[in-house]
C-alpha positions in Angstrom: -104.6 -130.1 -10.3 -104.5 -133.3 -12.1 -105.3 -133.6 -15.8 -108.1 -136.1 -16.4 -108.8 -135.9 -20.2 -107.1 -139.2 -20.6 -108.6 -140.8 -17.4 -110.3 -144.1 -18.2 -113.5 -143.0 -16.4 -113.8 -139.7 -18.2 -116.2 -139.9 -21.2 -117.7 -136.5 -21.4 -116.3 -133.3 -22.9 -117.2 -130.0 -21.4 -120.9 -129.6 -21.9 -120.5 -125.8 -22.4 -117.5 -125.4 -24.7 -116.9 -129.1 -25.8 -113.2 -128.9 -24.8 -111.3 -132.0 -23.7 -109.0 -129.9 -21.5 -110.3 -131.1 -18.1 -108.7 -131.2 -14.7 -109.5 -132.7 -11.3 -109.4 -129.9 -8.7 -109.3 -130.6 -5.0 -109.9 -128.4 -2.0 -107.5 -128.8 0.9 -110.0 -127.2 3.3 -113.0 -129.4 2.5 -111.2 -132.4 1.0 -113.7 -132.2 -1.9 -112.9 -132.7 -5.5 -114.5 -131.7 -8.8 -113.8 -131.7 -12.5 -113.0 -128.3 -14.0 -112.7 -127.2 -17.7 -109.5 -125.4 -18.2 -110.9 -123.8 -21.4 -114.1 -122.1 -20.1 -113.8 -122.5 -16.4 -117.0 -124.7 -16.0 -116.9 -126.7 -12.7 -118.7 -129.9 -11.9 -120.3 -130.7 -8.5 -118.0 -131.1 -5.5 -117.7 -134.7 -4.4 -115.8 -136.7 -1.8 -113.5 -138.5 -4.2 -112.2 -138.5 -7.8 -114.4 -141.3 -9.0 -117.6 -139.7 -7.8 -116.5 -136.3 -9.2 -115.9 -137.8 -12.7 -119.2 -139.7 -12.6 -121.0 -136.4 -11.7 -119.2 -134.6 -14.5 -120.1 -137.4 -17.0 -123.8 -137.0 -15.9 -123.7 -133.2 -16.1 -125.3 -132.9 -19.6 -128.4 -134.8 -18.4 -129.3 -131.7 -16.2 -128.7 -128.9 -18.7 
């Protein structure tokens, strides 16, 4: 896992618990990545790369 709370593309906190303790998780089987909150376990959509995963996380609150 890679911490992303200081990543320049990351602008959103966790939409569920408002934590900044966020990580990029990757799957070796599918080669997909997502952003995950280390505080509450919320997980963003699986994407093909880190930039798309962070963008999807940043857009997460629009759909709640």
